[in-house]
Structure formats: C-alpha cells, structure tokens
All heavy atoms as an XYZ file, in Angstrom:
751
protein
N       0.836     -1.172      0.000
C       0.000      0.000      0.000
C       0.885      1.240      0.000
O       1.644      1.450      0.925
C      -0.892      0.018      1.228
C      -1.881     -1.110      1.284
S      -2.926     -1.058      2.743
C      -1.717     -1.256      4.033
N       0.778      2.043     -1.021
C       1.544      3.271     -1.121
C       0.586      4.418     -1.347
O      -0.196      4.399     -2.291
C       2.563      3.205     -2.272
C       3.560      2.076     -2.008
C       3.273      4.540     -2.443
C       4.507      1.825     -3.138
N       0.668      5.398     -0.484
C      -0.172      6.579     -0.665
C       0.401      7.415     -1.771
O       1.599      7.618     -1.860
C      -0.230      7.414      0.626
C      -1.311      6.942      1.507
C      -1.187      6.069      2.548
C      -2.685      7.256      1.417
N      -2.407      5.824      3.103
C      -3.339      6.548      2.434
C      -3.432      8.063      0.583
C      -4.707      6.626      2.634
C      -4.782      8.150      0.801
C      -5.404      7.436      1.813
N      -0.440      7.901     -2.607
C      -0.021      8.749     -3.710
C      -0.718     10.088     -3.568
O      -1.932     10.159     -3.453
C      -0.421      8.116     -5.037
C      -0.078      8.953     -6.226
C      -0.547      8.316     -7.518
O      -1.004      7.158     -7.496
O      -0.455      8.985     -8.530
N       0.079     11.156     -3.534
C      -0.502     12.489     -3.541
C      -0.724     12.846     -4.998
O       0.211     12.964     -5.770
C       0.429     13.525     -2.877
C      -0.191     14.907     -2.934
C       0.728     13.120     -1.450
N      -1.988     12.975     -5.392
C      -2.294     13.236     -6.786
C      -2.141     14.706     -7.120
O      -1.662     15.072     -8.167
C      -3.725     12.753     -7.116
C      -3.790     11.233     -6.906
C      -4.135     13.118     -8.531
C      -5.167     10.662     -6.993
N      -2.555     15.579     -6.218
C      -2.448     17.018     -6.433
C      -1.440     17.563     -5.444
O      -1.758     17.845     -4.300
C      -3.809     17.686     -6.232
C      -3.777     19.179     -6.466
O      -2.686     19.737     -6.668
O      -4.851     19.794     -6.436
N      -0.192     17.710     -5.866
C       0.874     18.104     -4.959
C       0.849     19.590     -4.618
O       1.498     20.009     -3.682
C       2.232     17.723     -5.538
C       2.398     16.233     -5.631
C       3.763     15.822     -6.113
O       4.605     16.651     -6.412
N       3.996     14.536     -6.162
N       0.101     20.396     -5.351
C       0.090     21.827     -5.072
C      -0.496     22.136     -3.697
O      -0.016     23.000     -3.004
C      -0.695     22.575     -6.161
O      -2.044     22.151     -6.160
N      -1.527     21.405     -3.296
C      -2.103     21.659     -1.975
C      -2.394     20.366     -1.208
O      -3.013     20.399     -0.170
C      -3.371     22.495     -2.090
C      -4.481     21.786     -2.844
O      -4.269     20.654     -3.319
O      -5.560     22.366     -2.939
N      -1.900     19.252     -1.718
C      -2.093     17.939     -1.095
C      -3.564     17.691     -0.763
O      -3.910     17.184      0.279
C      -1.228     17.806      0.150
C       0.251     17.830     -0.158
C       1.107     17.545      1.049
O       0.565     17.196      2.102
O       2.322     17.664      0.934
N      -4.454     18.067     -1.675
C      -5.875     17.947     -1.383
C      -6.474     16.603     -1.769
O      -7.566     16.282     -1.331
C      -6.651     19.056     -2.086
O      -6.514     18.947     -3.478
N      -5.781     15.807     -2.573
C      -6.337     14.533     -3.000
C      -5.343     13.412     -2.699
O      -4.182     13.493     -3.073
C      -6.670     14.545     -4.507
C      -7.658     15.669     -4.817
C      -7.239     13.208     -4.933
C      -7.925     15.852     -6.287
N      -5.827     12.374     -2.034
C      -5.001     11.222     -1.684
C      -5.673      9.965     -2.215
O      -6.889      9.844     -2.171
C      -4.853     11.111     -0.164
C      -4.104     12.263      0.428
C      -4.748     13.455      0.692
C      -2.752     12.168      0.720
C      -4.073     14.526      1.237
C      -2.071     13.230      1.256
C      -2.735     14.411      1.514
O      -2.055     15.467      2.052
N      -4.851      9.035     -2.688
C      -5.394      7.793     -3.234
C      -4.514      6.637     -2.806
O      -3.295      6.756     -2.801
C      -5.458      7.872     -4.756
S      -6.120      6.377     -5.514
N      -5.130      5.532     -2.444
C      -4.394      4.331     -2.099
C      -5.161      3.130     -2.620
O      -6.366      3.033     -2.430
C      -4.220      4.220     -0.582
C      -3.174      3.212     -0.196
O      -2.471      2.685     -1.038
N      -3.061      2.946      1.091
N      -4.458      2.235     -3.291
C      -5.086      1.015     -3.795
C      -4.932     -0.099     -2.768
O      -3.927     -0.168     -2.065
C      -4.483      0.610     -5.122
C      -4.827      1.588     -6.222
C      -4.455      1.065     -7.579
O      -3.516      0.297     -7.726
N      -5.195      1.483     -8.584
N      -5.944     -0.963     -2.712
C      -5.974     -2.041     -1.727
C      -6.400     -3.346     -2.364
O      -7.093     -3.367     -3.378
C      -6.992     -1.720     -0.616
C      -6.572     -0.600      0.288
C      -6.947      0.704      0.013
C      -5.808     -0.846      1.416
C      -6.573      1.741      0.853
C      -5.431      0.175      2.253
C      -5.808      1.461      1.975
O      -5.427      2.479      2.799
N      -6.021     -4.414     -1.715
C      -6.539     -5.740     -2.011
C      -7.496     -6.057     -0.865
O      -7.063     -6.303      0.266
C      -5.385     -6.747     -2.057
C      -5.845     -8.170     -2.283
O      -7.074     -8.426     -2.208
O      -4.989     -9.028     -2.508
N      -8.801     -5.997     -1.146
C      -9.794     -6.148     -0.080
C      -9.781     -7.536      0.559
O     -10.399     -7.735      1.592
C     -11.188     -5.791     -0.582
C     -11.331     -4.375     -1.044
C     -11.916     -3.962     -2.205
C     -10.911     -3.175     -0.386
N     -11.871     -2.585     -2.310
C     -11.254     -2.081     -1.200
C     -10.253     -2.905      0.805
C     -10.983     -0.760     -0.856
C      -9.974     -1.585      1.152
C     -10.345     -0.537      0.331
N      -9.080     -8.483     -0.024
C      -8.955     -9.780      0.638
C      -7.932     -9.709      1.777
O      -7.872    -10.600      2.613
C      -8.551    -10.863     -0.360
O      -7.233    -10.654     -0.829
N      -7.155     -8.628      1.820
C      -6.127     -8.470      2.860
C      -6.459     -7.392      3.885
O      -5.913     -7.410      4.986
C      -4.787     -8.152      2.210
C      -4.284     -9.279      1.344
C      -2.969     -8.948      0.721
C      -2.521    -10.116     -0.154
N      -1.284     -9.842     -0.858
N      -7.304     -6.456      3.529
C      -7.673     -5.374      4.456
C      -9.134     -4.996      4.214
O      -9.594     -4.977      3.078
C      -6.743     -4.144      4.293
C      -6.863     -3.537      2.918
C      -7.009     -3.108      5.355
N      -9.854     -4.762      5.288
C     -11.261     -4.394      5.167
C     -11.370     -2.939      4.700
O     -10.585     -2.085      5.096
C     -11.974     -4.576      6.489
C     -11.908     -6.039      6.956
C     -12.793     -6.331      8.116
N     -14.212     -6.338      7.822
C     -14.850     -7.264      7.104
N     -14.171     -8.253      6.572
N     -16.156     -7.197      6.910
N     -12.352     -2.618      3.872
C     -12.520     -1.240      3.418
C     -12.664     -0.243      4.573
O     -12.111      0.856      4.519
C     -13.804     -1.306      2.582
C     -13.830     -2.710      2.070
C     -13.278     -3.538      3.196
N     -13.354     -0.620      5.625
C     -13.523      0.294      6.760
C     -12.187      0.613      7.423
O     -11.939      1.757      7.818
C     -14.497     -0.297      7.782
O     -14.060     -1.571      8.211
N     -11.308     -0.369      7.525
C      -9.971     -0.133      8.078
C      -9.175      0.784      7.161
O      -8.464      1.680      7.624
C      -9.224     -1.468      8.265
O      -9.985     -2.287      9.154
C      -7.830     -1.264      8.816
N      -9.305      0.587      5.866
C      -8.606      1.440      4.901
C      -9.085      2.885      4.994
O      -8.287      3.817      4.890
C      -8.818      0.902      3.483
N     -10.385      3.082      5.214
C     -10.921      4.433      5.364
C     -10.329      5.098      6.596
O      -9.892      6.250      6.551
C     -12.469      4.404      5.438
C     -13.024      5.732      5.921
C     -13.045      4.034      4.085
N     -10.278      4.384      7.709
C      -9.696      4.929      8.936
C      -8.234      5.292      8.701
O      -7.780      6.375      9.067
C      -9.842      3.932     10.104
C     -11.318      3.793     10.477
C      -9.011      4.380     11.305
C     -11.613      2.641     11.396
N      -7.479      4.395      8.062
C      -6.073      4.673      7.765
C      -5.926      5.863      6.827
O      -5.008      6.673      6.976
C      -5.386      3.450      7.159
C      -5.086      2.378      8.192
O      -5.155      2.673      9.402
O      -4.779      1.244      7.786
N      -6.822      5.988      5.852
C      -6.753      7.086      4.892
C      -6.949      8.430      5.583
O      -6.179      9.371      5.372
C      -7.806      6.902      3.802
N      -7.964      8.506      6.415
C      -8.222      9.768      7.116
C      -7.090     10.077      8.083
O      -6.644     11.216      8.197
C      -9.595      9.726      7.815
C     -10.689      9.655      6.748
C      -9.784     10.946      8.706
C     -12.066      9.394      7.288
N      -6.584      9.054      8.757
C      -5.441      9.243      9.656
C      -4.241      9.768      8.894
O      -3.560     10.690      9.330
C      -5.080      7.933     10.346
C      -3.822      8.053     11.209
C      -3.272      6.701     11.623
N      -3.144      5.744     10.542
C      -2.119      5.679      9.701
N      -1.132      6.531      9.780
N      -2.082      4.757      8.765
N      -3.986      9.210      7.733
C      -2.848      9.644      6.929
C      -3.016     11.085      6.480
O      -2.075     11.878      6.540
C      -2.673      8.723      5.704
O      -2.433      7.393      6.179
C      -1.511      9.171      4.840
N      -4.218     11.437      6.060
C      -4.468     12.801      5.627
C      -4.266     13.769      6.788
O      -3.661     14.827      6.643
C      -5.893     12.938      5.045
C      -6.254     14.390      4.815
C      -5.999     12.169      3.742
N      -4.749     13.392      7.942
C      -4.618     14.256      9.114
C      -3.252     14.130      9.784
O      -2.932     14.899     10.668
C      -5.727     13.956     10.119
C      -7.089     14.379      9.618
C      -8.128     14.232     10.703
C      -9.443     14.826     10.235
N     -10.425     14.895     11.315
N      -2.486     13.118      9.354
C      -1.136     12.878      9.853
C      -1.078     12.704     11.375
O      -0.201     13.213     12.046
C      -0.202     13.996      9.444
C      -0.230     14.295      7.970
C       1.147     14.410      7.393
N       1.162     14.955      6.054
C       0.845     14.300      4.954
N       0.444     13.070      5.020
N       0.928     14.866      3.776
N      -2.034     11.931     11.913
C      -2.098     11.721     13.356
C      -1.502     10.390     13.765
O      -1.106      9.574     12.943
N      -1.458     10.175     15.057
C      -1.010      8.912     15.632
C      -2.034      7.830     15.317
O      -3.221      8.023     15.526
C      -0.852      9.067     17.141
C      -0.578      7.755     17.827
O       0.474      7.158     17.558
O      -1.440      7.316     18.624
N      -1.578      6.671     14.850
C      -2.493      5.633     14.363
C      -3.455      5.133     15.435
O      -4.650      5.050     15.217
C      -1.712      4.458     13.796
C      -2.650      3.389     13.301
C      -1.955      2.229     12.676
N      -2.995      1.354     12.139
C      -2.796      0.463     11.240
N      -1.624      0.286     10.744
N      -3.776     -0.290     10.804
N      -2.954      4.801     16.616
C      -3.821      4.198     17.632
C      -4.841      5.206     18.145
O      -6.033      4.941     18.143
C      -2.982      3.629     18.801
C      -3.886      3.141     19.915
C      -2.094      2.498     18.300
N      -4.382      6.373     18.573
C      -5.338      7.345     19.104
C      -6.249      7.861     18.003
O      -7.432      8.078     18.229
C      -4.617      8.500     19.793
O      -3.840      9.230     18.870
N      -5.718      8.057     16.801
C      -6.538      8.540     15.699
C      -7.559      7.486     15.294
O      -8.690      7.810     14.985
C      -5.675      8.919     14.497
C      -6.472      9.487     13.337
S      -7.389     10.980     13.730
C      -6.060     12.164     13.761
N      -7.170      6.206     15.332
C      -8.115      5.160     14.941
C      -9.303      5.167     15.889
O     -10.441      5.107     15.460
C      -7.457      3.786     14.928
C      -8.410      2.710     14.445
C      -7.714      1.407     14.129
O      -6.512      1.288     14.249
N      -8.478      0.435     13.724
N      -9.049      5.274     17.187
C     -10.158      5.318     18.146
C     -11.026      6.545     17.897
O     -12.246      6.471     17.915
C      -9.614      5.327     19.573
C      -9.021      4.011     19.976
C      -8.585      4.022     21.421
N      -7.874      2.807     21.726
C      -6.706      2.759     22.347
N      -6.123      3.862     22.751
N      -6.135      1.613     22.582
N     -10.388      7.686     17.682
C     -11.121      8.929     17.439
C     -11.914      8.835     16.141
O     -13.077      9.211     16.092
C     -10.151     10.103     17.379
C     -10.824     11.418     17.061
C      -9.806     12.549     16.932
O      -8.622     12.377     17.163
N     -10.289     13.700     16.536
N     -11.293      8.324     15.064
C     -11.965      8.261     13.786
C     -13.104      7.254     13.799
O     -14.129      7.474     13.173
C     -10.986      7.940     12.652
C     -10.092      9.094     12.304
C     -10.882     10.341     11.950
O     -11.915     10.281     11.303
N     -10.400     11.476     12.400
N     -12.939      6.127     14.508
C     -14.037      5.178     14.596
C     -15.245      5.854     15.221
O     -16.363      5.682     14.778
C     -13.621      3.941     15.391
C     -12.727      3.006     14.600
C     -12.208      1.856     15.415
O     -12.398      1.847     16.639
O     -11.595      0.967     14.819
N     -14.999      6.654     16.250
C     -16.082      7.380     16.898
C     -16.670      8.411     15.941
O     -17.879      8.472     15.748
C     -15.549      8.054     18.157
S     -16.804      8.998     19.027
N     -15.817      9.229     15.314
C     -16.293     10.242     14.372
C     -16.975      9.608     13.169
O     -18.015     10.067     12.739
C     -15.136     11.111     13.873
C     -14.809     12.228     14.830
O     -15.577     12.523     15.736
N     -13.678     12.843     14.632
N     -16.379      8.576     12.612
C     -16.943      7.939     11.425
C     -18.310      7.344     11.705
O     -19.195      7.396     10.868
C     -16.001      6.867     10.884
C     -14.791      7.381     10.135
C     -13.878      6.222      9.751
C     -15.206      8.152      8.904
N     -18.487      6.796     12.897
C     -19.779      6.191     13.204
C     -20.895      7.237     13.249
O     -22.064      6.891     13.121
C     -19.705      5.425     14.528
O     -19.505      6.308     15.609
N     -20.533      8.508     13.395
C     -21.528      9.579     13.341
C     -21.896      9.920     11.897
O     -22.919     10.538     11.654
C     -20.994     10.829     14.034
C     -20.763     10.638     15.509
C     -20.068     11.831     16.140
O     -19.856     12.844     15.507
N     -19.726     11.692     17.397
N     -21.051      9.542     10.947
C     -21.248      9.891      9.544
C     -21.677      8.715      8.673
O     -22.406      8.895      7.707
C     -19.957     10.479      8.947
C     -19.504     11.720      9.628
N     -20.027     12.948      9.342
C     -18.590     11.918     10.603
C     -19.445     13.869     10.096
N     -18.576     13.255     10.871
N     -21.171      7.518      8.997
C     -21.389      6.360      8.126
C     -21.254      5.075      8.944
O     -20.536      5.032      9.937
C     -20.384      6.388      6.946
C     -18.961      6.162      7.412
C     -20.758      5.396      5.881
N     -21.951      4.041      8.509
C     -21.876      2.727      9.143
C     -20.688      1.980      8.545
O     -20.704      1.627      7.357
C     -23.179      1.985      8.891
C     -23.237      0.623      9.542
O     -22.172      0.057      9.893
O     -24.353      0.107      9.691
N     -19.643      1.760      9.356
C     -18.424      1.114      8.853
C     -18.699     -0.298      8.331
O     -18.122     -0.715      7.328
C     -17.345      1.092      9.934
C     -16.818      2.463     10.347
C     -15.888      2.344     11.547
C     -16.107      3.135      9.188
N     -19.576     -1.029      8.992
C     -19.916     -2.373      8.521
C     -20.645     -2.311      7.181
O     -20.480     -3.191      6.339
C     -20.753     -3.111      9.561
C     -19.955     -3.473     10.799
C     -20.784     -4.203     11.839
O     -21.867     -4.722     11.497
O     -20.345     -4.256     12.990
N     -21.422     -1.263      6.972
C     -22.126     -1.108      5.695
C     -21.140     -0.842      4.562
O     -21.346     -1.314      3.442
C     -23.144      0.028      5.781
N     -20.072     -0.107      4.847
C     -19.032      0.113      3.829
C     -18.442     -1.222      3.421
O     -18.310     -1.526      2.239
C     -17.923      1.052      4.345
C     -18.473      2.462      4.529
C     -16.725      1.063      3.389
C     -17.499      3.414      5.186
N     -18.067     -2.031      4.424
C     -17.499     -3.356      4.127
C     -18.475     -4.182      3.299
O     -18.103     -4.781      2.286
C     -17.148     -4.095      5.415
C     -15.989     -3.465      6.171
O     -15.197     -2.724      5.550
O     -15.895     -3.703      7.387
N     -19.733     -4.211      3.709
C     -20.734     -5.004      3.002
C     -20.984     -4.525      1.585
O     -21.216     -5.325      0.681
N     -20.931     -3.213      1.382
C     -21.195     -2.663      0.047
C     -20.038     -2.909     -0.912
O     -20.247     -3.132     -2.100
C     -21.469     -1.163      0.141
N     -18.820     -2.893     -0.416
C     -17.637     -2.968     -1.288
C     -17.149     -4.399     -1.493
O     -16.806     -4.781     -2.615
C     -16.492     -2.106     -0.716
C     -16.884     -0.624     -0.699
C     -15.197     -2.327     -1.481
C     -17.140     -0.020     -2.066
N     -17.103     -5.184     -0.433
C     -16.520     -6.525     -0.540
C     -17.289     -7.377     -1.537
O     -18.501     -7.509     -1.473
C     -16.479     -7.202      0.828
C     -15.533     -6.552      1.830
C     -15.666     -7.221      3.191
C     -14.094     -6.622      1.342
N     -16.570     -7.941     -2.484
C     -17.168     -8.827     -3.471
C     -17.886     -8.125     -4.609
O     -18.450     -8.781     -5.473
N     -17.882     -6.826     -4.626
C     -18.572     -6.073     -5.673
C     -17.556     -5.548     -6.692
O     -16.411     -5.308     -6.356
C     -19.336     -4.898     -5.070
C     -20.344     -5.301     -4.022
C     -21.402     -6.243     -4.568
O     -21.899     -6.055     -5.666
N     -21.721     -7.274     -3.807
N     -18.000     -5.328     -7.909
C     -17.095     -4.851     -8.952
C     -17.434     -3.459     -9.446
O     -16.619     -2.820    -10.095
C     -17.096     -5.820    -10.126
C     -16.507     -7.158     -9.776
C     -16.439     -8.067    -10.969
C     -15.834     -9.391    -10.538
N     -15.690    -10.315    -11.627
N     -18.623     -2.966     -9.169
C     -19.025     -1.682     -9.742
C     -19.677     -0.764     -8.723
O     -20.534      0.031     -9.068
C     -19.966     -1.914    -10.918
N     -19.269     -0.862     -7.461
C     -19.867     -0.045     -6.410
C     -18.870      1.001     -5.944
O     -17.695      0.712     -5.745
C     -20.293     -0.923     -5.209
C     -20.766     -0.067     -4.048
C     -21.360     -1.900     -5.624
N     -19.364      2.225     -5.774
C     -18.560      3.300     -5.183
C     -19.372      3.866     -4.020
O     -20.544      4.184     -4.175
C     -18.246      4.419     -6.189
C     -17.494      5.551     -5.510
C     -17.453      3.874     -7.364
N     -18.745      3.954     -2.868
C     -19.364      4.546     -1.692
C     -18.662      5.867     -1.432
O     -17.433      5.906     -1.355
C     -19.233      3.624     -0.460
C     -19.787      4.293      0.786
C     -19.911      2.286     -0.714
N     -19.426      6.951     -1.316
C     -18.855      8.273     -1.049
C     -19.580      8.908      0.128
O     -20.800      8.758      0.260
C     -18.991      9.183     -2.270
O     -18.291      8.649     -3.369
N     -18.832      9.610      0.973
C     -19.428     10.286      2.111
C     -18.487     11.383      2.591
O     -17.300     11.396      2.264
C     -19.730      9.297      3.247
C     -18.545      8.493      3.697
C     -17.754      8.916      4.759
C     -18.210      7.312      3.055
C     -16.653      8.175      5.168
C     -17.114      6.558      3.460
C     -16.338      6.994      4.513
N     -19.036     12.295      3.368
C     -18.254     13.407      3.908
C     -17.977     13.170      5.385
O     -18.869     12.763      6.137
C     -19.003     14.721      3.742
C     -18.211     15.920      4.237
C     -18.927     17.233      3.981
O     -19.810     17.310      3.131
N     -18.553     18.251      4.714
N     -16.735     13.430      5.784
C     -16.331     13.388      7.185
C     -15.572     14.674      7.456
O     -14.507     14.909      6.861
C     -15.414     12.184      7.479
C     -14.939     12.219      8.922
C     -16.114     10.878      7.177
N     -16.133     15.509      8.298
C     -15.526     16.795      8.612
C     -15.228     17.546      7.319
O     -16.118     17.740      6.509
C     -14.284     16.624      9.490
C     -14.609     15.927     10.808
O     -15.728     16.117     11.323
O     -13.760     15.174     11.311
N     -13.957     17.898      7.082
C     -13.601     18.676      5.886
C     -13.123     17.798      4.723
O     -12.473     18.279      3.804
C     -12.527     19.722      6.225
C     -11.162     19.156      6.565
C     -10.947     18.834      8.033
O     -11.909     18.650      8.794
O      -9.777     18.747      8.428
N     -13.481     16.513      4.751
C     -13.037     15.577      3.719
C     -14.213     14.872      3.056
O     -15.237     14.623      3.680
C     -12.118     14.509      4.323
C     -10.919     15.101      4.996
C     -10.876     15.250      6.376
C      -9.826     15.545      4.257
C      -9.775     15.810      7.003
C      -8.724     16.107      4.872
C      -8.711     16.237      6.243
O      -7.627     16.807      6.860
N     -14.035     14.526      1.788
C     -14.950     13.632      1.086
C     -14.163     12.355      0.824
O     -13.042     12.405      0.311
C     -15.454     14.232     -0.243
C     -16.325     13.231     -0.977
C     -16.226     15.509      0.019
N     -14.750     11.226      1.191
C     -14.095      9.927      1.049
C     -14.849      9.120      0.001
O     -16.077      9.062      0.022
C     -14.099      9.168      2.396
C     -13.419      7.811      2.250
C     -13.437      9.993      3.491
N     -14.095      8.524     -0.933
C     -14.665      7.655     -1.962
C     -14.001      6.285     -1.809
O     -12.776      6.187     -1.783
C     -14.371      8.177     -3.369
C     -14.762      9.609     -3.570
N     -16.052     10.000     -3.815
C     -14.012     10.741     -3.552
C     -16.093     11.317     -3.957
N     -14.866     11.780     -3.795
N     -14.817      5.239     -1.721
C     -14.313      3.868     -1.628
C     -14.873      3.113     -2.821
O     -16.077      3.116     -3.061
C     -14.768      3.187     -0.324
C     -14.123      1.811     -0.188
C     -14.455      4.052      0.888
N     -13.977      2.488     -3.608
C     -14.432      1.717     -4.757
C     -13.853      0.315     -4.688
O     -13.218     -0.029     -3.701
C     -14.113      2.454     -6.067
C     -12.631      2.580     -6.344
O     -11.855      1.673     -5.995
O     -12.227      3.597     -6.938
N     -14.050     -0.510     -5.701
C     -13.616     -1.899     -5.615
C     -12.117     -2.134     -5.422
O     -11.721     -3.252     -5.102
C     -14.089     -2.512     -6.941
C     -15.297     -1.721     -7.264
C     -14.940     -0.312     -6.859
N     -11.283     -1.100     -5.559
C      -9.855     -1.347     -5.304
C      -9.106     -0.163     -4.711
O      -7.883     -0.191     -4.625
C      -9.149     -1.810     -6.578
C      -9.049     -0.722     -7.636
O      -9.646      0.346     -7.454
O      -8.357     -0.958     -8.646
N      -9.805      0.885     -4.254
C      -9.070      2.026     -3.710
C      -9.913      2.873     -2.779
O     -11.135      2.742     -2.717
C      -8.534      2.902     -4.837
O      -9.601      3.498     -5.543
N      -9.200      3.727     -2.043
C      -9.818      4.749     -1.209
C      -9.215      6.074     -1.644
O      -7.994      6.200     -1.766
C      -9.540      4.520      0.288
C     -10.065      5.687      1.126
C     -10.145      3.211      0.753
N     -10.075      7.065     -1.889
C      -9.635      8.406     -2.265
C     -10.207      9.366     -1.240
O     -11.389      9.287     -0.900
C     -10.123      8.792     -3.681
C      -9.732     10.229     -4.009
C      -9.552      7.827     -4.714
N      -9.358     10.272     -0.746
C      -9.798     11.289      0.211
C      -9.507     12.657     -0.411
O      -8.376     12.919     -0.820
C      -9.062     11.164      1.567
C      -9.548     12.246      2.526
C      -9.265      9.779      2.149
N     -10.526     13.499     -0.461
C     -10.383     14.849     -0.992
C     -10.709     15.850      0.106
O     -11.685     15.677      0.821
C     -11.333     15.095     -2.158
C     -11.091     14.171     -3.336
C     -12.142     14.381     -4.400
O     -13.295     13.979     -4.176
O     -11.781     14.953     -5.442
N      -9.897     16.868      0.215
C     -10.188     17.950      1.141
C     -11.144     18.912      0.488
O     -10.962     19.293     -0.663
C      -8.890     18.673      1.537
C      -9.096     19.705      2.618
C      -7.787     20.328      3.077
N      -6.976     19.314      3.744
C      -5.719     19.013      3.411
N      -5.134     19.630      2.412
N      -5.065     18.107      4.066
N     -12.212     19.283      1.184
C     -13.187     20.237      0.647
C     -12.603     21.636      0.581
O     -11.782     22.027      1.308
C     -14.456     20.259      1.502
C     -15.250     18.959      1.501
C     -16.413     19.069      2.468
C     -15.753     18.641      0.120
C-alpha cells in the first residue's frame, strides 16, 4: 500500500489502492483519514471510529464494497470527502 498524492500543489487529493482480501474497506478508510490528518495511528483510529460512526456505518461500507465490482461509496467526514471503490480509497479535502 503506497499513498499517492495526486495534487501536490495543496495535497488535497489522496489515493491508495488495496486488495480487499487483505484489508477491510472500513480499516482502509480509517487509515486514509489518519494519513491525511497525519495523526497517531492508535489514538486517531479510536477517534476516527467514533467520528466515522456519526457519519457512516463502517460495517455497511465493508458489506457494500466486498465482493462487488461496480460499487462506489462516497461520504463526507468533517472537511473531507471519502470515496471507496472496488480497489481504492480516495480522500479529498473540501
């Protein structure tokens, strides 16, 4: 997993490709937001799980993405828009 900054002028877009057989989409979303915010993984994961549960059902993300080929889940968390598709997570700063 390598994070790629797509727009280097303001680091507003981040993309990471995943193999969903090795990592759950919900975990990838937590890692993506943590990476964007550049926080500590353990404390940020606890904080983001709490924050994310106010915005989206993490189990529903897993259920919608796993095993699907043409599904994209998008939602807003604070100042970010998160897109999860069959092989990647993209985070955009609003």
